[in-house]
FIKEFI-620263 format. One record per residue (C-alpha): residue in three letters; x, y, z. Coordinates in Angstrom, 3 decimals. Example, Ala and Ser with C-alpha at 12.3 -4.5 7.8 and 13.67 -1.06 7.14 Angstrom:
<nodes>
+-------+----------+----------+----------+
: lumro :        X :        Y :        Z :
+-------+----------+----------+----------+
:   ALA :   12.300 :   -4.500 :    7.800 :
:   SER :   13.670 :   -1.060 :    7.140 :
+-------+----------+----------+----------+
</nodes>
This chain:
<nodes>
+-------+----------+----------+----------+
: lumro :        X :        Y :        Z :
+-------+----------+----------+----------+
:   MET :   16.593 :   -1.607 :   67.153 :
:   PRO :   19.190 :   -4.169 :   68.338 :
:   PRO :   22.015 :   -5.237 :   66.018 :
:   GLY :   20.667 :   -7.549 :   63.385 :
:   GLY :   17.123 :   -6.715 :   64.407 :
:   GLN :   16.274 :   -5.333 :   60.984 :
:   THR :   16.061 :   -8.876 :   59.653 :
:   THR :   13.821 :  -10.245 :   62.399 :
:   VAL :   10.608 :   -9.824 :   60.418 :
:   ILE :   12.210 :  -11.288 :   57.306 :
:   GLN :   13.382 :  -14.309 :   59.262 :
:   ARG :    9.931 :  -14.867 :   60.688 :
:   ILE :    8.454 :  -14.772 :   57.208 :
:   LEU :   11.020 :  -17.297 :   56.020 :
:   GLU :   10.140 :  -19.563 :   58.926 :
:   ARG :    6.481 :  -19.368 :   57.995 :
:   ARG :    7.313 :  -20.395 :   54.446 :
:   ALA :    8.231 :  -23.826 :   55.823 :
:   GLN :    4.790 :  -24.176 :   57.381 :
:   ARG :    1.703 :  -25.300 :   55.533 :
:   LEU :   -0.228 :  -22.206 :   54.502 :
:   PRO :   -4.024 :  -22.072 :   54.254 :
:   SER :   -5.472 :  -22.341 :   50.761 :
:   THR :   -6.429 :  -18.645 :   50.871 :
:   HIS :   -2.712 :  -17.780 :   50.707 :
:   GLU :   -1.918 :  -20.001 :   47.718 :
:   GLU :   -2.102 :  -17.192 :   45.162 :
:   THR :    0.109 :  -14.887 :   47.234 :
:   THR :    2.594 :  -17.691 :   47.864 :
:   ALA :    2.758 :  -18.498 :   44.159 :
:   THR :    3.318 :  -14.842 :   43.290 :
:   ILE :    6.135 :  -14.503 :   45.819 :
:   SER :    7.717 :  -17.724 :   44.543 :
:   VAL :    7.762 :  -16.369 :   40.999 :
:   MET :    9.233 :  -13.041 :   42.113 :
:   VAL :   11.941 :  -14.741 :   44.166 :
:   ARG :   12.767 :  -17.014 :   41.257 :
:   VAL :   13.218 :  -14.246 :   38.710 :
:   VAL :   15.172 :  -11.737 :   40.799 :
:   PRO :   18.887 :  -11.767 :   39.992 :
:   PRO :   21.294 :  -13.176 :   42.577 :
:   PRO :   21.842 :  -10.645 :   45.364 :
:   LYS :   25.068 :   -8.682 :   45.221 :
:   ALA :   27.488 :   -9.645 :   47.956 :
:   LEU :   30.888 :   -8.592 :   49.218 :
:   LEU :   33.427 :  -10.956 :   50.721 :
:   VAL :   35.764 :   -9.176 :   53.141 :
:   CYS :   38.446 :  -11.506 :   54.473 :
:   GLN :   41.894 :  -10.589 :   55.713 :
:   ASP :   42.953 :  -14.221 :   56.056 :
:   PRO :   44.123 :  -15.437 :   52.591 :
:   PRO :   43.353 :  -19.179 :   53.045 :
:   LEU :   39.844 :  -18.378 :   54.335 :
:   ARG :   39.266 :  -15.930 :   51.493 :
:   ARG :   40.239 :  -18.556 :   48.902 :
:   LEU :   37.963 :  -21.121 :   50.560 :
:   LEU :   34.989 :  -18.805 :   50.563 :
:   GLU :   35.640 :  -17.669 :   47.005 :
:   GLN :   35.319 :  -21.309 :   45.968 :
:   ARG :   32.107 :  -21.852 :   47.954 :
:   ILE :   30.304 :  -18.648 :   46.917 :
:   THR :   29.358 :  -19.516 :   43.366 :
:   ALA :   27.815 :  -17.166 :   40.804 :
:   GLY :   24.515 :  -19.013 :   41.107 :
:   MET :   24.450 :  -18.404 :   44.834 :
:   LEU :   25.538 :  -14.773 :   45.117 :
:   GLU :   27.006 :  -12.175 :   42.778 :
:   CYS :   30.085 :  -11.703 :   44.900 :
:   GLU :   33.225 :   -9.567 :   44.865 :
:   SER :   36.159 :  -10.228 :   47.161 :
:   VAL :   38.424 :   -7.731 :   48.922 :
:   SER :   40.882 :   -7.957 :   51.778 :
:   ASP :   41.189 :   -4.276 :   52.689 :
:   GLU :   38.602 :   -2.982 :   55.192 :
:   HIS :   38.677 :    0.580 :   53.881 :
:   GLU :   38.124 :   -0.628 :   50.321 :
:   ALA :   35.241 :   -2.796 :   51.528 :
:   LEU :   33.518 :    0.121 :   53.247 :
:   HIS :   34.069 :    2.321 :   50.197 :
:   ARG :   32.421 :   -0.245 :   47.914 :
:   CYS :   29.488 :   -0.650 :   50.267 :
:   ALA :   29.007 :    3.108 :   50.287 :
:   SER :   29.128 :    3.376 :   46.490 :
:   GLU :   26.844 :    0.407 :   45.721 :
:   TYR :   24.351 :   -1.525 :   47.808 :
:   ARG :   25.454 :   -5.029 :   48.783 :
:   ALA :   22.678 :   -7.222 :   50.107 :
:   VAL :   25.034 :   -9.710 :   51.796 :
:   ILE :   28.385 :   -9.177 :   53.490 :
:   VAL :   30.547 :  -12.162 :   54.419 :
:   THR :   33.501 :  -11.241 :   56.631 :
:   ASP :   35.906 :  -12.436 :   59.280 :
:   SER :   36.323 :   -8.912 :   60.649 :
:   LEU :   34.366 :   -7.697 :   63.663 :
:   GLU :   35.574 :   -4.169 :   62.953 :
:   VAL :   34.038 :   -4.224 :   59.466 :
:   ILE :   30.742 :   -5.339 :   60.980 :
:   ARG :   30.798 :   -2.587 :   63.625 :
:   ARG :   31.590 :    0.091 :   61.064 :
:   LEU :   28.891 :   -1.152 :   58.701 :
:   ARG :   26.316 :   -1.038 :   61.478 :
:   ALA :   27.459 :    2.433 :   62.509 :
:   ARG :   26.498 :    3.794 :   59.083 :
:   GLU :   23.059 :    5.333 :   58.664 :
:   THR :   21.306 :    3.528 :   55.845 :
:   GLN :   17.783 :    2.559 :   54.927 :
:   ARG :   18.919 :   -0.783 :   53.552 :
:   PRO :   21.301 :   -2.521 :   55.930 :
:   PRO :   22.958 :   -5.638 :   54.511 :
:   PHE :   22.645 :   -9.163 :   55.863 :
:   VAL :   25.992 :   -9.859 :   57.533 :
:   VAL :   27.520 :  -13.319 :   57.913 :
:   TYR :   30.398 :  -13.422 :   60.395 :
:   VAL :   32.944 :  -16.175 :   59.855 :
:   ALA :   34.431 :  -16.832 :   63.291 :
:   GLU :   37.797 :  -18.373 :   64.028 :
:   LEU :   36.248 :  -20.883 :   66.428 :
:   ASP :   32.798 :  -22.423 :   66.811 :
:   GLY :   32.079 :  -21.359 :   70.362 :
:   ALA :   29.594 :  -19.340 :   72.375 :
:   VAL :   32.135 :  -16.564 :   72.958 :
:   GLU :   32.815 :  -16.140 :   69.243 :
:   ARG :   29.115 :  -16.200 :   68.339 :
:   ALA :   28.336 :  -13.644 :   71.060 :
:   ALA :   31.107 :  -11.395 :   69.770 :
:   GLY :   29.797 :  -11.594 :   66.214 :
:   LEU :   26.184 :  -10.973 :   67.173 :
:   GLY :   27.228 :   -8.213 :   69.523 :
:   ALA :   29.059 :   -6.460 :   66.702 :
:   GLY :   25.907 :   -6.617 :   64.589 :
:   ALA :   26.178 :   -9.817 :   62.553 :
:   ASP :   22.965 :  -11.547 :   61.496 :
:   GLU :   24.529 :  -14.987 :   61.175 :
:   CYS :   27.642 :  -16.660 :   62.538 :
:   VAL :   29.502 :  -19.662 :   61.191 :
:   ALA :   32.862 :  -21.149 :   62.130 :
:   ARG :   35.629 :  -21.183 :   59.551 :
:   ARG :   36.069 :  -24.905 :   60.207 :
:   ALA :   32.403 :  -25.684 :   59.587 :
:   THR :   31.652 :  -28.417 :   57.096 :
:   GLU :   31.106 :  -27.417 :   53.482 :
:   ARG :   27.496 :  -28.512 :   53.826 :
:   GLU :   26.886 :  -26.216 :   56.809 :
:   LEU :   28.723 :  -23.312 :   55.197 :
:   ASP :   26.678 :  -23.671 :   52.005 :
:   ALA :   23.476 :  -23.844 :   54.041 :
:   ARG :   24.340 :  -20.614 :   55.879 :
:   LEU :   25.139 :  -18.822 :   52.652 :
:   VAL :   21.978 :  -20.080 :   50.948 :
:   SER :   19.969 :  -18.863 :   53.936 :
:   ALA :   21.566 :  -15.417 :   53.618 :
:   ARG :   20.731 :  -15.377 :   49.915 :
:   ARG :   17.104 :  -16.325 :   50.551 :
:   ILE :   16.672 :  -13.604 :   53.134 :
:   ALA :   18.216 :  -11.032 :   50.777 :
:   GLU :   15.951 :  -12.217 :   47.938 :
:   LEU :   12.828 :  -12.031 :   50.051 :
:   GLU :   13.743 :   -8.595 :   51.327 :
:   ALA :   14.160 :   -7.412 :   47.719 :
:   VAL :   10.768 :   -8.888 :   46.808 :
:   LEU :    9.128 :   -7.258 :   49.808 :
:   ARG :   10.602 :   -3.876 :   48.905 :
:   VAL :    9.352 :   -4.155 :   45.323 :
:   THR :    5.933 :   -5.331 :   46.509 :
:   LEU :    5.580 :   -2.527 :   49.044 :
:   ALA :    6.615 :    0.060 :   46.464 :
:   GLU :    4.138 :   -1.348 :   43.927 :
:   ASN :    1.376 :   -1.472 :   46.528 :
:   ARG :    1.968 :    2.160 :   47.440 :
:   LYS :    1.900 :    3.092 :   43.785 :
:   LEU :   -1.226 :    1.051 :   43.030 :
:   SER :   -3.064 :    2.341 :   46.077 :
:   ALA :   -2.431 :    5.893 :   44.855 :
:   THR :   -2.985 :    5.325 :   41.138 :
:   ASP :   -5.899 :    3.828 :   39.241 :
:   ASP :   -4.410 :    0.923 :   37.328 :
:   LEU :   -6.494 :    1.437 :   34.170 :
:   THR :   -6.563 :    5.200 :   33.674 :
:   ARG :   -3.309 :    6.146 :   35.485 :
:   VAL :   -5.038 :    9.010 :   37.297 :
:   ALA :   -5.337 :    9.050 :   41.084 :
:   SER :   -7.308 :    6.225 :   42.662 :
:   ARG :  -10.486 :    6.389 :   44.708 :
:   ARG :   -8.415 :    5.557 :   47.798 :
:   PHE :   -6.063 :    8.438 :   47.070 :
:   PHE :   -9.027 :   10.803 :   46.633 :
:   SER :  -10.634 :    9.672 :   49.885 :
:   LYS :   -7.410 :   10.331 :   51.754 :
:   HIS :   -6.126 :   13.504 :   50.108 :
:   PHE :   -9.207 :   15.510 :   49.178 :
:   PRO :  -10.018 :   16.152 :   52.878 :
:   ARG :   -6.407 :   17.273 :   53.296 :
:   GLU :   -6.795 :   19.726 :   50.412 :
:   VAL :   -9.911 :   21.115 :   52.110 :
:   GLU :   -8.124 :   21.414 :   55.464 :
:   ARG :   -5.174 :   23.185 :   53.861 :
:   ALA :   -7.425 :   25.653 :   52.035 :
:   ALA :   -9.334 :   26.356 :   55.259 :
:   ARG :   -6.104 :   26.858 :   57.207 :
:   TYR :   -4.856 :   29.544 :   54.821 :
:   GLY :   -8.248 :   30.961 :   53.797 :
:   ARG :   -7.810 :   29.891 :   50.176 :
:   ALA :  -10.307 :   29.022 :   47.446 :
:   LEU :  -11.032 :   25.427 :   46.424 :
:   SER :  -13.389 :   23.785 :   43.950 :
:   LEU :  -14.436 :   20.220 :   43.191 :
:   ILE :  -15.784 :   18.975 :   39.875 :
:   LEU :  -17.403 :   15.570 :   39.490 :
:   CYS :  -17.937 :   14.192 :   36.004 :
:   ASP :  -19.542 :   11.066 :   34.635 :
:   ILE :  -19.366 :    9.641 :   31.109 :
:   ASP :  -22.823 :    9.765 :   29.543 :
:   LEU :  -24.470 :    6.451 :   28.602 :
:   PHE :  -21.272 :    4.516 :   29.231 :
:   LYS :  -23.133 :    1.196 :   29.256 :
:   SER :  -24.063 :    1.692 :   25.609 :
:   ILE :  -20.398 :    2.422 :   24.815 :
:   ASN :  -19.400 :   -0.830 :   26.488 :
:   ASP :  -22.161 :   -2.699 :   24.663 :
:   SER :  -21.109 :   -1.388 :   21.250 :
:   LEU :  -17.328 :   -1.528 :   21.675 :
:   GLY :  -16.960 :   -4.329 :   24.204 :
:   HIS :  -15.191 :   -4.014 :   27.543 :
:   ALA :  -11.775 :   -3.637 :   25.894 :
:   GLY :  -13.106 :   -0.719 :   23.877 :
:   GLY :  -14.737 :    0.745 :   26.958 :
:   ASP :  -11.420 :    0.552 :   28.780 :
:   GLN :   -9.767 :    2.477 :   25.942 :
:   VAL :  -12.390 :    5.183 :   26.280 :
:   LEU :  -11.779 :    5.402 :   30.034 :
:   ARG :   -8.022 :    5.740 :   29.521 :
:   GLN :   -8.473 :    8.492 :   26.935 :
:   PHE :  -11.073 :   10.224 :   29.111 :
:   GLY :   -8.686 :   10.474 :   32.070 :
:   ALA :   -5.897 :   11.722 :   29.810 :
:   ARG :   -8.106 :   14.423 :   28.282 :
:   LEU :   -9.102 :   15.691 :   31.696 :
:   GLN :   -5.495 :   15.893 :   32.860 :
:   LYS :   -4.382 :   17.671 :   29.689 :
:   GLN :   -6.689 :   20.627 :   30.411 :
:   LEU :   -5.490 :   21.167 :   33.986 :
:   ARG :   -2.571 :   22.903 :   35.665 :
:   ARG :    0.295 :   20.481 :   36.007 :
:   GLY :    1.355 :   19.852 :   39.573 :
:   ILE :   -1.596 :   21.783 :   41.059 :
:   ASP :   -4.923 :   20.389 :   39.856 :
:   TRP :   -5.473 :   16.651 :   39.955 :
:   VAL :   -7.879 :   13.985 :   38.726 :
:   ALA :   -9.098 :   10.822 :   40.453 :
:   ARG :  -11.229 :    7.966 :   39.212 :
:   ILE :  -13.783 :    7.468 :   41.977 :
:   GLY :  -16.150 :    5.049 :   40.256 :
:   GLY :  -16.540 :    2.952 :   37.116 :
:   GLU :  -16.945 :    5.910 :   34.753 :
:   GLU :  -17.005 :    8.704 :   37.323 :
:   PHE :  -14.090 :   11.049 :   37.918 :
:   ALA :  -13.302 :   13.839 :   40.362 :
:   VAL :  -11.292 :   16.942 :   39.464 :
:   VAL :   -9.777 :   18.827 :   42.409 :
:   LEU :   -8.905 :   22.487 :   41.792 :
:   PRO :   -6.873 :   23.957 :   44.664 :
:   GLU :   -6.900 :   27.763 :   45.014 :
:   THR :   -9.617 :   28.053 :   42.368 :
:   GLY :  -12.847 :   29.890 :   43.170 :
:   TYR :  -16.334 :   29.374 :   41.817 :
:   GLU :  -16.193 :   31.454 :   38.610 :
:   ALA :  -12.755 :   30.191 :   37.548 :
:   ALA :  -13.782 :   26.597 :   38.314 :
:   LEU :  -16.930 :   27.021 :   36.233 :
:   GLU :  -14.767 :   28.032 :   33.276 :
:   VAL :  -12.579 :   24.962 :   33.841 :
:   ALA :  -15.636 :   22.691 :   33.946 :
:   ARG :  -16.923 :   24.130 :   30.689 :
:   LYS :  -13.517 :   23.686 :   29.081 :
:   LEU :  -13.417 :   20.067 :   30.248 :
:   ARG :  -16.892 :   19.383 :   28.861 :
:   SER :  -15.843 :   20.745 :   25.444 :
:   ALA :  -12.557 :   18.782 :   25.482 :
:   ILE :  -14.464 :   15.545 :   26.045 :
:   ALA :  -17.146 :   16.224 :   23.417 :
:   GLN :  -14.650 :   17.054 :   20.634 :
:   PRO :  -12.744 :   15.510 :   19.014 :
:   ARG :  -14.370 :   12.083 :   18.918 :
:   PHE :  -12.705 :    9.218 :   20.750 :
:   SER :  -10.878 :    6.445 :   18.892 :
:   SER :  -11.514 :    2.957 :   20.233 :
:   GLU :  -11.202 :   -0.511 :   18.719 :
:   GLY :  -10.552 :    1.116 :   15.363 :
:   LYS :  -13.789 :    3.074 :   15.512 :
:   SER :  -14.529 :    6.757 :   15.945 :
:   THR :  -16.842 :    7.102 :   18.921 :
:   ALA :  -18.780 :   10.112 :   20.167 :
:   VAL :  -18.362 :   10.550 :   23.920 :
:   THR :  -19.877 :   13.193 :   26.159 :
:   ALA :  -19.858 :   13.712 :   29.898 :
:   SER :  -21.935 :   15.479 :   32.522 :
:   PHE :  -20.351 :   17.721 :   35.148 :
:   GLY :  -21.251 :   18.879 :   38.635 :
:   LEU :  -19.324 :   21.643 :   40.396 :
:   CYS :  -19.082 :   22.846 :   43.979 :
:   GLY :  -16.998 :   26.004 :   44.251 :
:   LEU :  -15.697 :   27.850 :   47.297 :
:   ASP :  -14.134 :   31.296 :   46.929 :
:   ARG :  -12.800 :   31.011 :   50.476 :
:   VAL :  -12.884 :   27.755 :   52.383 :
:   PRO :  -14.310 :   28.476 :   55.843 :
:   THR :  -12.803 :   27.267 :   59.089 :
:   GLY :  -14.747 :   25.500 :   61.784 :
:   GLU :  -17.100 :   23.693 :   59.380 :
:   ARG :  -17.761 :   20.094 :   60.411 :
:   ARG :  -17.308 :   17.334 :   57.807 :
:   LEU :  -16.609 :   19.991 :   55.211 :
:   ALA :  -14.986 :   17.686 :   52.644 :
:   GLU :  -17.997 :   15.371 :   52.756 :
:   ARG :  -20.383 :   18.287 :   52.315 :
:   VAL :  -18.468 :   19.646 :   49.314 :
:   LEU :  -18.498 :   16.183 :   47.734 :
:   LYS :  -22.232 :   15.841 :   48.391 :
:   ILE :  -22.984 :   19.215 :   46.785 :
:   ALA :  -20.904 :   18.414 :   43.692 :
:   ASP :  -22.603 :   15.032 :   43.432 :
:   ALA :  -26.055 :   16.649 :   43.591 :
:   ALA :  -25.016 :   19.078 :   40.839 :
:   LEU :  -23.798 :   16.164 :   38.711 :
:   TYR :  -27.134 :   14.412 :   39.272 :
:   ARG :  -28.965 :   17.465 :   37.967 :
:   SER :  -26.765 :   17.544 :   34.869 :
:   LYS :  -27.468 :   13.870 :   34.167 :
:   HIS :  -31.213 :   14.342 :   34.529 :
:   SER :  -31.394 :   17.601 :   32.580 :
:   GLY :  -30.193 :   16.203 :   29.272 :
:   ARG :  -26.538 :   15.253 :   29.929 :
:   ASN :  -23.433 :   16.794 :   28.302 :
:   ARG :  -23.689 :   19.887 :   30.456 :
:   VAL :  -22.292 :   21.605 :   33.546 :
:   THR :  -24.306 :   22.318 :   36.680 :
:   ALA :  -22.562 :   24.496 :   39.256 :
:   THR :  -23.268 :   25.351 :   42.898 :
:   MET :  -21.484 :   27.860 :   45.119 :
:   PHE :  -20.912 :   26.592 :   48.631 :
:   ASN :  -22.569 :   28.572 :   51.400 :
:   ALA :  -20.909 :   28.413 :   54.830 :
:   GLY :  -23.247 :   27.079 :   57.482 :
:   GLY :  -25.519 :   25.405 :   54.995 :
:   GLU :  -25.703 :   23.785 :   51.563 :
+-------+----------+----------+----------+
</nodes>
């Protein structure tokens, strides 16, 4: 990536902000605007060896614009950048810029180079060293403020994008209501669990469970009460499992999957029975009421996951689903188990 290239995407996004966005983007735009507004001013570091320039910039960089510290020593500046992330660096030193860009970091700062002269040679030198923006020391106060505000906006938007990406990754992996794994996470990682078990010849079992007569629970308690039941249901499942090994995913409205790595048929059947009992007793507490909740379970167990089986994860899921269906239609609140047979179902 060329010097300063890490901000190219950010700059493009900022440019698009000035354009009229279609109505379909209004909600996203409003959300970003709120996030940008509430983030604290980015932390900045002013590194100037020239005392008059440093005093000038200290006056122009107000607390409302950037949370800025000022140093004159290059070594001290690099030490502070290493100890704490600074989103914006304002400097008159090409050497500071080069040394900053030579560091390996996942969050490079936005660098504003204050050149002695406003000329093509000076700008080329600054950009060549790795600066993102160049401004002459004799620029008008209005231009200088505009450059600094632009640096702040880019730093703010980058912070918002990082938070948004982190939240999106978290939300895509976690069901927002129950805090167990999401359907998307299950779809992606259950096949990987199957592949791993097949690679090492290990056991693996899958349990599907569905809350019995959940519609009647929603009707009697309301949707808020139903949500409380779902949250407690996911927590009860997780409490009975091995931490860091077994995992739970919500794969439908009131349907959950329990993945049991390195667990064969008989052991998984015991787990399913334990889960059924843990759901049935004690009663759930929701909207100030004590509510009886039961669930039906379907199990597909493999004592040794075979290699060379096509679409194996899908087949295991299908078998567990068929077992769950039999539990639902045989009176509910029970476990139906099937052992997987290689080459068939």
